[in-house]
N, C-alpha and C positions, 0 to 999 in steps of 0.2 A: 806805803807806795807799793804799786803793783810792780812786781820784777818782771821783766821781758826777757824770755829766754830764747836763745839762738834754737832753730831747727835743724835738722840734719845738714840741709843744705848751707848753713851759714847766715840764712835770711831771718829777721826778726820779724814778729806778728806786725810791730808798727811799720817797718819797711814794706811790707806786703800791702797793707793799707794804704800808705804813702804812694805806692806804685800803680794803684787803681786809676783809672783815667774814667771821667765822665764826658760821654757824647750826647748830649739831649738830641731828641728828634724835634723837627719842628711843629708836630701836633702831640697832644698830651695822651698820656697813657692812663690818665686819671680823669674821671668824669663825675660830675655831680649834677642834680638837677637843682636850681636855686630856689623853685617854688617849694620844694621839699625842706630846704635850709631855713626857709622863712619858719616853719613849724618847730624846728629845734630851740629848746630852751637853754640849753648850757653851751653849745658849741663846743662840744668834747673835741673836735677834730683840730681845733686850734691849740689843743693841750696835749692830746697823746702822741702826736707825729713827731718823732725825734729830730725831723729835718725841719720843722716848722713850715712845712709846704702850704698849711692852709691858714688864711687869714681872713676874718670877718670885718665887714666895713659896716659900722651902724649908720653911716650916713648914705650909703648906696643901698643897704640891707642887700649886700651881695657876698659871696663866700668867692675869694680869690685862691686858685690852685696855683701854685708856683713849680709846676711837676719838674723842671728842670733841676730843682734842689732834692730831688726825691732819691732816698737811700734804697730803695725797693725792698724795704724790710717787709711790708705786707700789713703793718700794724693798722693802717686806713680800713683795710677790709673787716676788720674784727671791732674796730672802736667807735663806728658810727651807729648810735643806737636806732636810727631810723633806716638804717642800711642803704643809705644813700650814695655811698661813695663806691664807685666800680672803679676798680684797680686790674689792669692787665699788665702783665711784664712787657717792658718795652720791645720793640721790634728788634730783630736780629740786628746787629751792629750798632745798636744805640743802648743808652743807660750806661751802666757801668761795665767798663771793658778791661782786661788785662794787657 
């Protein structure tokens, strides 16, 4: 088990992560072109995103982007083999805030 040590101010890393607040914007900071998604065979984005932001619907043949759940790690910029995911940091005042 990973031991969590207290820093100089007495706050643990776990507490710091818990204190982060998410304030999603009304518009997405992640965009995709669903026409390009149709060319993708493995749907890698549904696997590599740690927040499971991306879901593929076989019925609608469409990728859904739940940007409100984004942890802002930027993995999506690197993980799409077709370079179809456009990620920008959320506007000031939105996303994860302290």
